[in-house]
Structures are given as structure tokens and as C-alpha cells.
Backbone as ProteinMPNN parsed JSONL, in Angstrom:
{"seq_chain_A": "MGMLRNLLASGVAAKVIRELQKPQNQAKIKQAIRNYQAKNKKGGPGGRAY", "coords_chain_A": {"N_chain_A": [[0.848, -1.178, -0.054], [1.927, 1.258, 0.778], [3.843, 1.618, -1.252], [2.242, 1.988, -3.446], [1.012, 4.351, -2.757], [3.159, 6.133, -2.714], [3.84, 6.07, -5.439], [1.572, 7.21, -6.641], [1.554, 9.719, -5.409], [3.991, 10.783, -6.443], [3.307, 10.9, -9.166], [1.199, 12.725, -9.122], [2.642, 14.984, -8.236], [4.355, 15.325, -10.4], [2.559, 16.111, -12.364], [1.605, 18.502, -11.3], [3.901, 20.046, -11.372], [4.359, 20.179, -14.158], [2.059, 21.711, -14.88], [2.499, 24.093, -13.593], [4.644, 25.074, -15.029], [3.616, 26.156, -17.329], [3.098, 29.014, -19.273], [0.698, 30.551, -19.12], [-0.364, 29.69, -16.639], [1.652, 30.489, -14.907], [1.344, 33.294, -15.075], [-1.173, 33.54, -13.853], [-0.577, 32.77, -11.323], [1.357, 34.633, -10.458], [-0.302, 36.919, -10.618], [-2.085, 36.287, -8.512], [-0.424, 36.159, -6.282], [0.374, 38.879, -6.243], [-2.161, 40.033, -5.712], [-2.639, 38.925, -3.134], [-0.487, 40.023, -1.73], [-1.09, 42.756, -1.856], [-3.499, 42.868, -0.562], [-2.604, 42.237, 2.025], [-1.043, 44.384, 2.613], [-2.808, 46.395, 3.021], [-3.761, 45.983, 5.448], [-4.074, 46.433, 9.071], [-2.332, 48.358, 11.619], [1.312, 48.374, 11.334], [2.102, 45.308, 11.216], [2.4, 42.35, 13.365], [2.301, 42.221, 16.871], [4.222, 40.354, 18.931]], "CA_chain_A": [[-0.051, -0.059, -0.021], [2.836, 2.365, 0.803], [4.479, 1.883, -2.606], [1.172, 2.618, -4.387], [0.736, 5.762, -2.303], [4.265, 6.939, -3.12], [3.729, 6.186, -6.826], [0.464, 8.128, -6.859], [1.991, 11.05, -5.015], [4.946, 11.239, -7.406], [2.512, 11.184, -10.392], [0.481, 13.986, -8.942], [3.676, 16.021, -8.137], [4.892, 15.585, -11.737], [1.485, 16.824, -13.062], [1.588, 19.861, -10.797], [5.033, 20.713, -11.876], [4.105, 20.377, -15.507], [1.053, 22.698, -15.015], [3.147, 25.227, -13.118], [5.612, 25.506, -16.013], [2.882, 26.738, -18.469], [3.16, 30.487, -19.138], [-0.621, 31.11, -18.661], [-0.529, 29.366, -15.247], [2.59, 31.356, -14.212], [0.706, 34.55, -15.024], [-2.229, 33.436, -12.942], [0.131, 32.561, -9.979], [1.968, 35.924, -10.131], [-1.295, 37.843, -10.197], [-2.654, 35.835, -7.231], [0.563, 36.642, -5.271], [0.237, 40.305, -6.187], [-3.426, 40.317, -5.02], [-2.427, 38.594, -1.772], [0.399, 40.982, -1.044], [-1.765, 43.998, -1.802], [-4.446, 42.669, 0.524], [-1.925, 42.32, 3.275], [-0.489, 45.742, 2.87], [-3.937, 47.317, 3.423], [-4.039, 45.626, 6.828], [-4.001, 47.425, 10.125], [-0.99, 48.87, 11.904], [2.364, 47.643, 10.807], [2.47, 43.978, 11.629], [1.943, 41.713, 14.619], [3.297, 42.43, 18.033], [4.249, 39.102, 19.619]], "C_chain_A": [[0.86, 1.235, 0.019], [3.488, 2.723, -0.544], [3.465, 2.457, -3.54], [1.0, 4.058, -4.006], [1.917, 6.65, -2.811], [4.199, 7.097, -4.656], [2.713, 7.157, -7.281], [0.945, 9.554, -6.563], [3.14, 11.57, -6.03], [4.275, 11.595, -8.717], [1.798, 12.484, -10.254], [1.518, 15.165, -8.896], [4.238, 16.379, -9.558], [3.796, 16.369, -12.539], [1.48, 18.286, -12.629], [2.718, 20.685, -11.392], [4.942, 21.072, -13.372], [3.158, 21.567, -15.749], [1.756, 24.033, -14.536], [4.209, 25.905, -14.193], [4.952, 26.195, -17.253], [2.851, 28.215, -18.276], [1.779, 31.073, -18.589], [-0.853, 30.859, -17.131], [0.369, 30.245, -14.477], [2.051, 32.817, -14.035], [-0.375, 34.617, -13.971], [-1.72, 33.434, -11.492], [0.642, 33.949, -9.583], [0.794, 36.926, -9.815], [-1.986, 37.55, -8.877], [-1.736, 36.254, -6.1], [0.484, 38.164, -5.145], [-1.017, 40.763, -5.409], [-3.264, 40.06, -3.548], [-1.561, 39.632, -1.074], [-0.328, 42.419, -0.874], [-2.803, 43.967, -0.656], [-3.792, 42.844, 1.916], [-1.394, 43.614, 3.632], [-1.525, 46.69, 3.383], [-4.255, 47.039, 4.851], [-3.876, 46.768, 7.851], [-2.594, 47.957, 10.332], [0.089, 47.898, 11.748], [2.792, 46.328, 11.432], [2.064, 43.5, 12.953], [2.865, 41.959, 15.718], [3.061, 41.091, 18.85], [4.674, 39.271, 21.058]], "O_chain_A": [[0.545, 2.205, -0.671], [3.659, 3.884, -0.916], [3.785, 3.327, -4.35], [0.853, 4.911, -4.881], [1.697, 7.769, -3.276], [4.486, 8.191, -5.142], [2.958, 7.888, -8.241], [0.761, 10.467, -7.369], [3.141, 12.752, -6.372], [4.689, 12.575, -9.336], [1.788, 13.284, -11.19], [1.261, 16.223, -9.47], [4.54, 17.533, -9.86], [4.158, 17.234, -13.338], [1.368, 19.192, -13.455], [2.542, 21.818, -11.84], [5.394, 22.138, -13.79], [3.375, 22.349, -16.674], [1.513, 25.052, -15.183], [4.521, 27.095, -14.157], [5.651, 26.741, -18.106], [2.589, 28.658, -17.157], [1.756, 31.953, -17.729], [-1.446, 31.686, -16.438], [-0.058, 30.754, -13.441], [2.272, 33.46, -13.009], [-0.5, 35.62, -13.268], [-2.331, 34.003, -10.586], [0.378, 34.396, -8.467], [0.893, 37.69, -8.855], [-2.428, 38.473, -8.193], [-2.22, 36.668, -5.047], [0.525, 38.683, -4.03], [-0.981, 41.691, -4.601], [-3.701, 40.885, -2.745], [-1.866, 40.066, 0.036], [-0.149, 43.116, 0.125], [-2.943, 44.927, 0.102], [-4.332, 43.484, 2.818], [-1.283, 43.954, 4.81], [-1.219, 47.658, 4.08], [-4.988, 47.823, 5.453], [-3.577, 47.909, 7.496], [-1.779, 48.014, 9.411], [-0.114, 46.707, 11.983], [3.803, 46.292, 12.133], [1.384, 44.246, 13.658], [4.083, 41.918, 15.55], [1.976, 40.775, 19.338], [4.752, 38.291, 21.798]]}, "name": "protein", "num_of_chains": 1, "seq": "MGMLRNLLASGVAAKVIRELQKPQNQAKIKQAIRNYQAKNKKGGPGGRAY"}
């Protein structure tokens, strides 16, 4: 069962890597990162006080 799980996980990882290499997907990822960073910059006072 463990070997089958590893084989499946490596197949999924290979598919994800292939999809990430496509230019249209790279553009979507970069836009999502920009949106996330812009959202976080709008936040409250400068950062968390731990």
C-alpha cells in the first residue's frame, strides 16, 4: 500500500510541476501573489506584536 501511495504522490507532483511551467498558469500565480500582497499591505498597523 505504501509503494502505491508513493507512486500516486509522485505522479500528482509531476502533473503539478508540468502545469506550473505553463506560461498562462505562471501569469495566474503571479497575479494571485500580487493580490495577496496588496491585501496584506492594506491591513492594520504595521505587523503583529508578539
